[in-house]
Structures are given as C-alpha cells and as structure tokens.
C-alpha positions in Angstrom: 96.1 26.7 72.5 97.1 29.8 70.5 98.0 27.6 67.6 94.5 26.0 67.7 92.8 29.3 67.9 94.9 30.6 64.9 94.0 27.5 62.8 90.3 28.0 63.7 90.4 31.6 62.7 91.8 30.9 59.3 89.8 27.7 58.6 87.3 28.2 55.8 83.6 28.3 56.8 81.7 25.1 56.1 80.1 24.5 52.7 76.4 24.1 53.1 73.8 22.8 50.6 70.4 24.2 49.9 67.7 24.1 47.2 65.4 26.9 46.0 62.5 27.1 43.5 63.2 29.8 41.0 61.9 30.5 37.5 60.0 27.3 37.3 62.9 25.0 38.2 64.6 23.7 41.4 68.2 24.8 41.8 70.6 23.1 44.1 73.4 25.3 45.3 76.4 25.2 47.7 77.1 28.2 49.9 79.8 29.3 52.3 80.2 32.3 54.6 78.4 35.5 54.9 78.7 39.1 53.6 78.5 40.6 50.1 77.2 38.1 47.6 79.5 36.4 45.0 78.0 33.8 42.7 80.0 31.3 40.7 78.6 29.7 37.5 80.1 26.4 36.2 80.3 25.2 32.7 80.1 21.9 30.8 80.6 19.2 32.1 81.0 20.4 35.6 78.8 21.3 38.6 79.0 23.3 41.7 82.0 21.3 42.9 84.2 23.0 40.3 84.2 26.1 42.6 85.0 24.3 45.9 88.3 26.1 46.2 86.6 29.5 45.6 83.9 28.7 48.1 86.6 28.1 50.7 88.5 31.2 49.8 85.7 33.8 49.4 83.5 32.4 52.1 85.9 34.1 54.6 84.3 37.5 53.8 81.5 36.9 51.3 78.4 34.9 50.9 79.9 32.7 48.2 77.4 30.6 46.2 77.9 28.0 43.5 74.7 26.6 42.0 74.2 23.5 39.9 72.9 25.2 36.7 69.6 23.9 35.4 70.2 20.5 33.8 73.1 19.5 36.0 73.7 17.3 39.0 71.0 17.9 41.7 69.1 20.7 39.9 66.0 20.3 37.8 66.6 18.9 34.3 63.8 20.1 31.9 63.3 17.7 29.0 62.8 20.2 26.2 65.8 21.6 24.4 64.1 25.0 24.3 64.1 25.1 28.1 67.9 25.8 27.9 67.7 29.0 25.9 69.9 31.8 27.1 67.1 34.1 28.4 65.9 31.3 30.7 69.4 30.6 32.0 69.8 34.4 32.7 66.5 34.4 34.4 67.6 31.5 36.7 70.6 33.5 37.9 68.5 36.7 38.4 66.0 34.9 40.5 68.6 33.0 42.5 70.5 36.2 43.2 67.3 38.0 44.2 66.5 35.1 46.6 69.9 35.6 48.1 69.4 39.3 48.7 70.8 40.9 45.6 69.1 44.1 44.3 69.9 47.4 42.6 70.9 48.6 46.1 72.8 45.4 47.0 74.8 44.6 43.9 76.8 41.3 43.7 79.8 39.9 41.9 79.2 37.3 39.2 81.9 34.8 38.2 81.5 32.4 35.3 83.6 29.7 33.5 82.8 28.1 30.1 79.0 27.9 29.7 78.7 29.6 33.0 80.8 32.4 31.5 78.5 32.6 28.5 75.5 33.0 30.9 77.5 35.6 32.9 78.2 37.7 29.8 74.5 37.6 28.9 73.5 38.4 32.4 75.8 41.5 32.5 74.3 42.7 29.3 70.7 42.3 30.5 71.0 43.3 34.2 74.1 45.6 34.6 72.3 47.5 37.4 72.5 44.5 39.7 76.2 43.8 39.3 79.2 45.2 41.1 81.8 43.3 39.2 81.9 40.6 36.5 84.6 37.9 36.3 85.0 35.6 33.3 87.3 32.6 33.1 87.9 31.1 29.7 84.5 32.0 28.2 84.3 34.2 25.0 82.2 37.3 24.7 79.4 36.3 22.3 80.1 38.9 19.6 83.8 38.1 19.6 83.2 34.4 19.5 80.8 34.9 16.5 83.6 36.8 14.8 86.1 34.0 15.5 83.8 31.3 14.3 83.3 33.2 11.0 86.8 34.3 10.3 89.4 32.3 12.3 90.1 28.9 10.8 91.9 27.8 14.0 88.8 28.5 16.1 86.6 26.8 13.6 88.7 23.7 13.8 88.8 23.9 17.6 85.0 24.1 17.8 84.3 21.0 15.8 83.5 19.2 19.1 80.3 21.2 19.3 78.9 19.3 16.4 79.3 16.0 18.3 77.9 17.5 21.5 74.7 18.5 19.6 74.3 15.2 17.9 71.9 12.4 19.0 74.8 10.0 20.0 76.5 12.5 22.3 75.2 11.0 25.6 76.2 7.4 24.6 79.6 8.5 23.4 80.4 10.6 26.6 79.1 8.0 29.1 80.8 5.0 27.5 83.3 3.0 29.6 82.5 4.8 32.8 82.5 8.3 31.2 86.0 7.7 30.0 85.9 10.5 27.4 84.8 13.1 30.0 87.3 12.0 32.6 90.1 12.2 30.0 88.9 15.6 28.7 88.4 17.3 32.1 91.0 15.7 34.4 93.2 13.4 32.4 96.3 15.5 32.8 95.1 16.9 36.1 95.0 13.4 37.7 98.6 12.9 36.7 99.7 16.4 37.9 97.8 16.2 41.2 95.2 18.9 40.3 92.5 16.3 40.6 92.2 13.4 43.1 90.4 10.1 42.8 87.8 11.6 45.2 87.3 14.4 42.7 87.0 12.0 39.8 84.4 10.0 41.7 82.4 13.1 42.6 82.3 14.1 38.9 81.2 10.6 37.8 78.4 10.6 40.4 77.2 14.0 39.1 77.4 12.9 35.4 75.5 9.7 36.4 72.5 11.6 37.8 69.4 10.7 35.6 69.2 13.2 32.8 72.3 15.1 33.8 74.3 14.5 30.6 71.4 15.4 28.4 70.8 18.6 30.4 74.3 19.8 30.0 74.4 18.9 26.3 71.1 20.8 25.7 73.0 24.0 26.3 74.8 23.3 23.0 71.6 22.1 21.3 69.6 25.1 22.3 72.3 27.6 21.3 72.9 26.0 17.9 76.3 27.6 17.7 79.0 25.9 15.6 81.6 26.3 13.0 80.6 27.2 9.4 79.3 24.3 7.4 77.5 22.8 10.4 73.8 22.1 10.4 73.2 25.6 11.7 75.2 28.7 11.1 76.5 30.9 13.9 73.8 33.3 15.1 73.5 36.6 13.3 74.5 39.7 15.3 70.9 40.8 15.3 70.1 37.7 17.4 72.8 38.5 20.0 72.0 40.5 23.2 73.3 44.0 23.3 77.0 43.4 23.0 78.3 46.2 25.2 79.1 45.2 28.8 79.3 48.3 31.0 80.1 46.5 34.3 83.8 46.5 35.4 85.0 43.2 34.0 88.0 40.9 34.7 88.8 38.2 32.2 91.1 35.4 33.3 92.4 33.3 30.4 94.4 30.1 30.5 96.3 30.5 27.2 96.7 26.7 26.6 93.0 26.3 26.2 92.6 24.1 23.1 88.8 24.7 22.7 88.6 28.4 23.1 91.6 30.1 21.7 93.3 33.4 22.7 91.9 35.1 19.6 88.8 35.5 21.7 90.7 38.2 23.6 91.5 40.3 20.5 89.3 43.4 20.3 87.4 42.5 23.5 87.9 46.0 24.8 85.6 47.4 22.1 82.7 45.6 23.8 83.9 45.9 27.4 85.2 49.5 28.1 86.1 48.7 31.8 88.2 45.6 31.0 91.0 44.0 32.9 92.7 40.9 31.3 94.9 38.4 33.2 96.5 35.8 31.0 97.8 32.6 32.6 100.3 31.2 30.0 100.5 27.8 31.6 96.8 27.5 32.2 94.5 25.4 30.1 90.7 25.5 29.9 90.7 24.0 33.4 92.9 26.7 34.9 90.5 27.1 37.9 91.6 23.6 39.0 95.2 23.9 37.9 96.0 27.2 39.5 93.2 28.0 42.1 95.4 30.2 44.3 96.4 32.4 41.3 92.8 32.6 40.1 91.6 33.5 43.5 94.3 36.2 43.9 93.3 37.7 40.6 89.6 37.8 41.6 90.3 39.2 45.0 92.5 41.9 43.7 89.9 42.9 41.2 87.0 43.1 43.5 89.0 45.0 46.1 89.4 47.9 43.8 
C-alpha cells in the first residue's frame, strides 16, 4: 500500500486539452498541474507535443501550458502570410497568458524553442513587465542572428534551408513520401537512439497532416522574410527589429551540435541580455529537448528556483 501511495504522489498530473479564442484565432493548448504559470512555445515543425516531458515535470508544481501556435496542428490556420507577422504571434501569447491568469502582479515563465524561441525573445522585449523568467532553447536573439547572417559564412550556409521553406514548392517537398523529409530531419537519428518512438512519429505525422498545417508553419518563414544574403530578401535592418535589449532574467540552453543555428549565436549575447545565464549541452543537437529532457528540465528548474 505504501508503495502504491508513493507512486501516486510522484506520478505527473494528467495532461488536459482545451481551446481558447484569443486575438482573432482559436488556440488549442495542453495543460498540466496548477500553480505559477509556465508557458512553453514550440518551433517548426513541431506542436504542443514537443513539450510533453516538460508538462509532466513542471505540472507537479506549476500550471504548465503548451499551445499549438497559430498555424499548427489543432489551432487556427489563417490563410494570409501577413497573419504570421511577429507582432501578431506575440499578441497571441499575451492574450493566452492573460486568459490563464498572468498579469503585472502575477508574472509567468516563458520558454521557447526554435520559432517559439523567436516569439519568446520578441515577447520579452515587448512585455517584460509580465515575465518572471525567460528560457530560450536553441533560438537566436534577433539582433545577434542578424549579425551572424550578415557576417558569418558558416551561418549563411547553414541557413540556406530557409530559402526552400519560403518557396512555393515547400509543402509538396516536405509532405512527399509520408513526410519523409520532416521525419528524417526531426527524428531520424532520434528513432535510432530511442529518443523518439513510433508512437511519437505517428503523432507528428498526424499533426503535419492536419489541413493547412504545413502551410501555417512555413508561413512563419515567409512572413519574416529572413534569409542569408543573396536571397530574394535581405535580412531585416536593425531599425525593423524590436528593441534589442532583454531586461528579464534569461536562461539560454544550447545544444552545440545544432547544424542549423550555430553556436556563434551565443557570442556577444550578453550585450543584449544583461541578466544572462547560458547552459551549453555539447552532445545536444537542435532537438536537445527530446534528446536530453531530464537535463533540460534540471537546467530550467534550477534557473526558476533562484
């Protein structure tokens, strides 16, 4: 009986699913637990499921929430590219957090990876008064990424995929042969190493197969129009960036084997983020959240306990 009680006490709370109308769109989100709010934002080509290990972990003593960002999985998928501009993505997060009880008097923790990290950076610049902590996983600060795209040949080469993602054939290319390219990019090695299961693979394919979902995710790239020099559009000028300074205490977790977003994006970051903590994971790739979830969770928990 004692063993059963102990297992029950440490079992993660259930993950529940809800939808909410905010900022003119319907957002689906997964939630776990209760307590101080912590919001997890996924990137491309993922969805709320990317954070399932974090929902299990932080649901023990937080209200842990992972939305499907607009354009993804079960959330609304506006048709126009301009509906994916950064101010609208930031407004989605602000409205969702407010619905969940966040305010200037009830600050929350925001965690983002990849495009979710880009939105989290922009949110922290726009609404620092609502955040207690910011956590970024393999997502470059916009001013630093602009510098790297302009001056670092290695990052320019690594970013060439953005041109294909913005092109008219991207959906057909990525969905061909049962989304083979996406499966290989996200979980090819992970399936071999056990970081992903066949059930995970099927969940991702189901999310990618939702009508309009691939286009919604790709529209983040099309709306941002960011790419290496020589592309159809130049990197945005600094005058078009949000205020670059991030005043919120910030943890950046970086898998150093990321082949798309290189470690040069960490150089000089402290000039833009005065209260900065960096945790490098040498064996982690862009998908470090899946590869080393316990280590990622430990870094986040240590940081928000300070």
